ZAMARGU-4260 file (C-alpha; in steps of 0.2 Angstrom, whole numbers, plus 5000, padded with zeros to 4 digits):
<rodrens>
0) 4928/5031/5002 | 4947/5028/5005 | 4951/5035/4988 | 4945/5052/4993 | 4955/5054/5010
5) 4971/5061/5002 | 4975/5075/4991 | 4989/5075/4978 | 5001/5088/4985 | 5018/5080/4991
10) 5018/5075/5009 | 5026/5087/5021 | 5024/5076/5036 | 5040/5076/5046 | 5044/5058/5045
15) 5034/5051/5030 | 5037/5067/5019 | 5056/5065/5016 | 5054/5046/5014 | 5040/5049/5001
20) 5051/5061/4992 | 5064/5048/4990 | 5052/5035/4985 | 5044/5048/4973 | 5062/5050/4965
25) 5063/5031/4962 | 5046/5030/4955 | 5049/5045/4943 | 5066/5037/4938 | 5057/5021/4934
30) 5043/5030/4924 | 5056/5041/4914 | 5066/5025/4910 | 5052/5017/4902 | 5046/5033/4894
35) 5063/5035/4886 | 5059/5019/4876 | 5042/5024/4871 | 5032/5015/4885 | 5021/5027/4895
40) 5013/5014/4908 | 5009/5018/4926 | 5005/5000/4929 | 5022/4994/4924 | 5030/5008/4934
45) 5020/5003/4950 | 5024/4985/4948 | 5043/4988/4946 | 5043/5001/4960 | 5034/4989/4972
50) 5046/4975/4969 | 5061/4987/4971 | 5055/4993/4988 | 5050/4976/4994 | 5068/4970/4990
55) 5075/4985/5000 | 5064/4980/5015 | 5069/4961/5014 | 5082/4963/5029 | 5068/4970/5040
60) 5056/4956/5034 | 5068/4943/5037 | 5072/4949/5055 | 5053/4950/5059 | 5050/4933/5052
65) 5064/4925/5061 | 5058/4933/5078 | 5041/4927/5075 | 5046/4909/5071 | 5057/4909/5086
70) 5043/4914/5098 | 5032/4901/5090 | 5045/4888/5093 | 5046/4891/5112 | 5027/4893/5115
75) 5025/4876/5122 | 5038/4879/5135 | 5032/4897/5138 | 5015/4890/5142 | 5021/4878/5154
80) 5030/4892/5164 | 5013/4902/5164 | 5003/4887/5169 | 5016/4883/5183 | 5012/4900/5191
85) 4994/4901/5185 | 4986/4902/5203 | 5001/4911/5211 | 4998/4929/5211 | 5009/4935/5225
90) 5024/4946/5220 | 5037/4933/5223 | 5029/4920/5212 | 5026/4933/5198 | 5045/4938/5199
95) 5050/4920/5198 | 5039/4918/5183 | 5046/4933/5174 | 5064/4927/5178 | 5060/4910/5171
100) 5053/4917/5155 | 5067/4929/5153 | 5079/4914/5154 | 5070/4905/5141 | 5071/4920/5129
105) 5089/4921/5132 | 5093/4903/5130 | 5083/4903/5113 | 5090/4920/5108 | 5073/4928/5105
110) 5063/4943/5112 | 5045/4945/5114 | 5047/4962/5106 | 5059/4956/5092 | 5045/4958/5079
115) 5040/4975/5085 | 5055/4985/5079 | 5054/4980/5061 | 5035/4984/5061 | 5038/5001/5069
120) 5051/5004/5055 | 5040/4998/5041 | 5025/5008/5046 | 5032/5025/5040 | 5039/5016/5025
125) 5021/5009/5021 | 5013/5026/5024 | 5026/5034/5013 | 5023/5022/4999 | 5004/5026/4999
130) 5008/5044/4999 | 5017/5042/4983 | 5006/5029/4975 | 4990/5040/4979 | 4999/5056/4974
135) 5006/5051/4957 | 5005/5068/4948 | 5015/5076/4963 | 5029/5064/4960 | 5030/5059/4942
140) 5036/5074/4931 | 5029/5067/4915 | 5012/5064/4921 | 5011/5081/4931 | 5016/5090/4914
145) 5000/5083/4906 | 4990/5090/4920 | 4999/5107/4918 | 4995/5106/4900 | 4977/5105/4903
150) 4977/5119/4916 | 4987/5130/4904 | 4973/5127/4891 | 4958/5130/4902 | 4965/5146/4910
155) 4962/5154/4893 | 4943/5152/4895 | 4936/5169/4901 | 4926/5162/4916 | 4940/5150/4921
160) 4941/5155/4939 | 4922/5153/4942 | 4921/5137/4932 | 4935/5128/4940 | 4930/5134/4957
165) 4912/5127/4954 | 4920/5110/4949 | 4930/5110/4965 | 4914/5114/4975 | 4904/5100/4966
170) 4918/5087/4970 | 4914/5074/4984 | 4930/5080/4993 | 4934/5098/4988 | 4952/5103/4989
175) 4955/5113/5005 | 4961/5131/5003 | 4958/5129/4984 | 4965/5143/4974 | 4962/5142/4955
180) 4978/5152/4951 | 4989/5140/4960 | 4993/5126/4948 | 4997/5113/4961 | 4980/5115/4969
185) 4971/5113/4952 | 4982/5097/4949 | 4976/5091/4966 | 4958/5093/4960 | 4961/5085/4942
190) 4972/5071/4949 | 4957/5065/4960 | 4946/5063/4944 | 4940/5046/4939 | 4937/5043/4921
195) 4918/5048/4921 | 4923/5065/4930 | 4933/5070/4914 | 4917/5069/4904 | 4909/5082/4915
200) 4925/5092/4915 | 4926/5093/4896 | 4907/5098/4896 | 4911/5112/4908 | 4925/5119/4898
205) 4916/5115/4881 | 4924/5129/4872 | 4942/5121/4873 | 4936/5103/4874 | 4944/5099/4858
210) 4961/5105/4864 | 4959/5096/4881 | 4953/5079/4874 | 4970/5074/4867 | 4978/5077/4884
215) 4964/5068/4893 | 4966/5053/4881 | 4985/5053/4885 | 4981/5052/4904 | 4969/5038/4900
220) 4983/5028/4890 | 4995/5031/4904 | 4982/5024/4917 | 4976/5009/4907 | 4984/4992/4911
225) 4978/4976/4903 | 4961/4985/4900 | 4959/4991/4918 | 4959/5010/4922 | 4971/5012/4937
230) 4963/5029/4941 | 4946/5021/4944 | 4939/5010/4958 | 4937/4992/4952 | 4921/4990/4943
235) 4912/4974/4948 | 4905/4972/4930 | 4921/4974/4921 | 4939/4966/4920 | 4943/4978/4934
240) 4936/4964/4945 | 4952/4955/4943 | 4961/4966/4954 | 4951/4962/4970 | 4949/4944/4965
245) 4968/4941/4963 | 4971/4951/4979 | 4959/4939/4988 | 4968/4923/4982 | 4986/4930/4985
250) 4982/4936/5002 | 4974/4919/5007 | 4990/4911/5001 | 5001/4923/5011 | 4991/4919/5027
255) 4991/4901/5024 | 5010/4900/5021 | 5014/4911/5036 | 5004/4900/5047 | 5010/4883/5040
260) 5026/4882/5051 | 5016/4886/5067 | 5003/4872/5064 | 5004/4860/5079 | 5014/4872/5090
265) 4999/4881/5097 | 4984/4877/5108 | 4967/4876/5102 | 4962/4894/5105 | 4977/4900/5095
270) 4974/4888/5081 | 4955/4894/5080 | 4961/4912/5080 | 4973/4909/5066 | 4961/4900/5056
275) 4948/4914/5057 | 4962/4927/5052 | 4966/4916/5037 | 4949/4918/5030 | 4944/4936/5036
280) 4960/4945/5032 | 4959/4942/5013 | 4940/4948/5014 | 4946/4964/5023 | 4959/4966/5009
285) 4946/4965/4996 | 4935/4978/5005 | 4950/4990/5005 | 4955/4987/4987 | 4937/4990/4981
290) 4937/5006/4990 | 4953/5012/4981 | 4958/5017/4964 | 4964/5001/4955 | 4982/5008/4954
295) 4983/5006/4973 | 4975/4988/4971 | 4989/4984/4959 | 5002/4989/4971 | 4994/4979/4985
300) 4993/4964/4973 | 5011/4965/4968 | 5016/4968/4986 | 5006/4953/4992 | 5013/4942/4978
305) 5031/4947/4983 | 5027/4943/5001 | 5020/4926/4997 | 5036/4921/4987 | 5047/4930/5001
310) 5038/4919/5014 | 5042/4903/5005 | 5060/4908/5003 | 5062/4914/5021 | 5054/4898/5028
315) 5065/4887/5018 | 5081/4897/5023 | 5076/4896/5041 | 5073/4877/5039 | 5090/4874/5032
320) 5098/4884/5047 | 5088/4874/5059 | 5095/4858/5052 | 5113/4863/5053
</rodrens>
C-alpha cells in the first residue's frame, strides 16, 4: 500500500529535503502554537498548514492557469494553421507552419510551454509536502517526544533488543538498517503503526504496558479528528469513509470548474477526453486516498477544496481582465 512506501526519517534528498525541512518548521510552529493554548490536534495543524502552503503557491498557480487559458483561447486559430499544412510534409511547409504558430503565440502573449515551468517548480514542493505529512514525528517536536517517551520506557525491559527487533521483522515493511539502539530508527517503526498495531505492541511489552498505555492514548488523542483516526487508512465501515467521499465530490468540482471556461473552444475529441477525465480523476483520487493514512487524505481534501475556491477566483479575475 502507498502508506508503507516511506519511512519517517527526515528527507535528505538534495532538492526536496531542504524544502521539507522548511515546511516541517512551519508545521511544527503551527502545532506548537495550538499546543500552547491546550489544543493538541494534528488535524487542525494539517488543515492550516495546507492552506498556508497553498497561499504561498498562488503566484505559480495563477501563472499556470493564465497560460492554460491563453492556450485554450487560441486553439481554434492554432487548429486552422495545423489543418492548413496537414498534407504538406515537406521541410519548407513545416517551417512555414512553425513560423505562423510562433507568430500566433507572440501576438497573444502565450507560450506552449508556459504551463510547464510552474508544474516543474510545484513538483518538488508537492513531494516535500508529502515528505512532511507522511513523516509527522520527524518534524513535529511534541509528537516525536511522545514516541521518545515510549522508547525510553520499553528500553527498560530486559529483552528489549530482541522484542523490538522481532516487532520490526514482523512489520509489513521492516525499517531498513534497523538498529534498536538508535531512537530515530525505532521512531520510524512506531510512527508507521496504525491503531491496531499498538494493541499488539503493548502485548509484546506487556510488563510495561501500563506505563506505555497513557502515551499511546495521548498519540490517539492527537491523531483523532472528528472521530477519524488520521493514522489509519480510511475504514469503509466507519466515519472515516467521509474522507474519500468528500475527496470524490471536491475533486469532481475542481475538474468541472477548471473545464468550464474551455467548453465550446475545443473539438469533439478534446471535449470527449476532458469529459472522461472529469469522471475518472476523482475516482483515481479516491483510490489513492483509500491507500493512505487519513491524515494524508485530509491534506488532499483541504488542498482540493482550496484549489476549487482558487479556480473560481482566478477565473473571475481573468474574466475581468478580459473585459477591460
